[in-house]
FIKOLDO-212379 format. One line per 2 residues: number of its first residue (from 1); for each residue x, z, y of N, C-alpha, C. Coordinates in steps of 0.05 Angstrom, whole numbers, plus 5000, padded with zeros to 4 digits. Example, Ala and Ser with C-alpha at 12.3 -4.5 7.8 and 13.67 -1.06 7.14 Angstrom:
1> 5264:5156:4886:5246:5156:4910:5264:5156:4934  5257:5142:4955:5273:5143:4979:5258:5157:5001 $
END
This chain:
1> 8336:3198:3772:8323:3173:3782:8299:3167:3765  8278:3160:3777:8253:3152:3763:8256:3124:3752 $
3> 8243:3118:3729:8244:3091:3718:8232:3071:3737  8214:3080:3755:8202:3062:3775:8222:3053:3796 $
5> 8244:3067:3798:8265:3061:3818:8289:3047:3806  8289:3041:3780:8312:3029:3767:8312:2999:3769 $
7> 8336:2988:3770:8339:2959:3769:8335:2950:3740  8333:2924:3736:8329:2913:3709:8352:2921:3691 $
9> 8377:2921:3702:8400:2929:3686:8399:2958:3679  8390:2975:3697:8388:3004:3692:8366:3009:3671 $
11> 8344:2994:3674:8322:2997:3655:8331:2989:3627  8346:2968:3625:8356:2959:3599:8375:2980:3587 $
13> 8392:2991:3603:8411:3012:3593:8395:3037:3585  8375:3044:3600:8358:3067:3594:8343:3062:3567 $
15> 8333:3038:3564:8319:3030:3539:8338:3033:3515  8362:3023:3518:8382:3025:3496:8390:3054:3490 $
17> 8391:3070:3511:8397:3099:3507:8375:3112:3491  8349:3105:3497:8327:3116:3482:8328:3107:3453 $
19> 8334:3082:3448:8336:3072:3421:8358:3088:3406  8381:3091:3419:8402:3106:3406:8394:3135:3400 $
21> 8378:3148:3417:8369:3175:3411:8352:3175:3385  8335:3155:3382:8318:3154:3358:8335:3148:3333 $
23> 8355:3130:3336:8373:3124:3314:8389:3148:3306  8399:3162:3326:8415:3187:3320:8398:3208:3306 $
25> 8372:3211:3315:8354:3229:3301:8349:3220:3273  8345:3194:3269:8340:3184:3242:8365:3188:3224 $
27> 8389:3184:3235:8413:3189:3219:8416:3219:3212  8409:3236:3230:8409:3265:3225:8389:3272:3203 $
29> 8365:3261:3205:8345:3267:3184:8352:3255:3157  8367:3233:3157:8375:3220:3132:8394:3237:3116 $
31> 8405:3258:3128:8422:3276:3112:8406:3291:3091  8380:3294:3096:8363:3309:3077:8339:3293:3067 $
33> 8337:3267:3074:8315:3250:3065:8327:3223:3059  8312:3206:3045:8322:3179:3040:8316:3161:3064 $
35> 8333:3141:3067:8331:3123:3090:8304:3108:3091  8293:3101:3068:8267:3088:3068:8245:3105:3080 $
37> 8245:3131:3073:8225:3149:3085:8229:3152:3115  8254:3153:3123:8260:3155:3152:8249:3130:3167 $
39> 8255:3107:3155:8246:3082:3168:8215:3081:3170  8202:3088:3149:8172:3088:3149:8162:3109:3169 $
41> 8174:3132:3170:8166:3152:3189:8169:3143:3218  8191:3129:3223:8196:3117:3250:8174:3096:3257 $
43> 8168:3080:3237:8147:3059:3241:8120:3073:3247  8114:3093:3231:8088:3107:3235:8087:3120:3263 $
45> 8109:3134:3270:8110:3147:3296:8108:3126:3318  8121:3103:3316:8119:3082:3336:8091:3072:3339 $
47> 8077:3068:3316:8050:3058:3318:8031:3079:3330  8035:3104:3323:8018:3125:3334:8023:3128:3364 $
49> 8048:3127:3372:8054:3130:3400:8043:3106:3416  8046:3082:3404:8036:3058:3417:8006:3059:3421 $
51> 7991:3069:3401:7962:3072:3403:7956:3092:3426  7971:3113:3428:7968:3132:3450:7972:3119:3477 $
53> 7993:3103:3479:8000:3089:3505:7977:3071:3513  7967:3055:3494:7945:3036:3499:7920:3052:3508 $
55> 7914:3074:3493:7891:3090:3500:7893:3103:3527  7917:3110:3535:7921:3124:3561:7916:3106:3585 $
57> 7916:3079:3580:7911:3061:3602:7882:3052:3604  7866:3059:3584:7838:3051:3584:7821:3074:3594 $
59> 7801:3066:3610:7783:3087:3622:7758:3091:3606  7753:3075:3585:7730:3077:3568:7736:3067:3540 $
61> 7719:3075:3521:7721:3065:3494:7719:3035:3493  7701:3024:3509:7698:2995:3509:7723:2981:3519 $
63> 7736:2992:3540:7761:2980:3550:7783:2984:3529  7784:3007:3516:7804:3012:3496:7802:2992:3473 $
65> 7777:2988:3463:7773:2969:3441:7780:2941:3449  7775:2934:3474:7783:2907:3484:7813:2905:3486 $
67> 7827:2926:3495:7856:2926:3498:7871:2925:3471  7858:2935:3450:7871:2937:3424:7880:2909:3415 $
69> 7863:2889:3418:7870:2862:3408:7896:2852:3420  7898:2853:3447:7922:2843:3460:7946:2860:3454 $
71> 7942:2887:3453:7964:2905:3447:7975:2901:3419  7957:2897:3400:7965:2893:3373:7982:2868:3370 $
73> 7972:2847:3383:7987:2821:3382:8015:2825:3395  8016:2838:3418:8041:2843:3432:8060:2859:3415 $
75> 8051:2882:3404:8069:2899:3389:8078:2886:3363  8061:2870:3350:8069:2856:3326:8090:2835:3332 $
77> 8087:2821:3353:8106:2800:3361:8133:2813:3369  8132:2835:3384:8156:2848:3392:8171:2859:3368 $
79> 8156:2872:3349:8169:2883:3325:8182:2860:3309  8168:2838:3305:8179:2816:3290:8204:2805:3303 $
81> 8204:2802:3329:8228:2793:3343:8251:2812:3341  8246:2838:3344:8267:2858:3342:8278:2859:3313 $
83> 8260:2857:3294:8269:2858:3266:8286:2834:3260  8278:2810:3268:8295:2786:3265:8322:2790:3277 $
85> 8323:2800:3302:8348:2804:3316:8366:2824:3300  8354:2845:3291:8370:2865:3276:8379:2855:3249 $
87> 8363:2839:3235:8371:2827:3210:8396:2809:3215  8395:2794:3236:8418:2777:3243:8442:2793:3249 $
89> 8439:2815:3264:8462:2832:3271:8474:2844:3245  8458:2852:3226:8468:2865:3202:8481:2845:3183 $
91> 8479:2819:3188:8494:2800:3171:8524:2805:3174  8533:2816:3197:8561:2822:3201:8572:2842:3181 $
93> 8555:2859:3170:8563:2877:3149:8575:2862:3126  8562:2839:3119:8571:2824:3096:8594:2805:3103 $
95> 8595:2796:3128:8617:2779:3137:8643:2795:3136  8642:2820:3144:8666:2837:3146:8672:2853:3121 $
97> 8654:2851:3101:8657:2867:3076:8676:2853:3057  8695:2869:3047:8714:2857:3027:8698:2848:3002 $
99> 8707:2826:2991:8695:2816:2967:8704:2832:2943  8684:2841:2926:8690:2856:2902:8696:2836:2880 $
101> 8720:2836:2869:8728:2817:2849:8712:2822:2823  8702:2846:2819:8687:2852:2794:8657:2847:2796 $
103> 8648:2839:2820:8619:2834:2823:8612:2807:2810  8587:2807:2799:8579:2782:2785:8567:2762:2804 $
END
């Protein structure tokens, strides 16, 4: 089924599946690299791919340069919202973590 034919629920599930594929790849790569480098590589790849997506919609350099402003604002806001959401989710790690009696 094409993404153009998917319902909102199907698109959301497809999006989450794509996210999981990238996370799985990152976890696999983390076996031989540190997590910080994996995170930065994912950020760099996302920014490079996003620039490609924006450029693929523009028919001229002038249009591309005009589109950059709105795209940059959109991607920065989306990233900030996603990061906030994930920071909140990861608080559960500490809620469910046993307290170390020897910790200061």
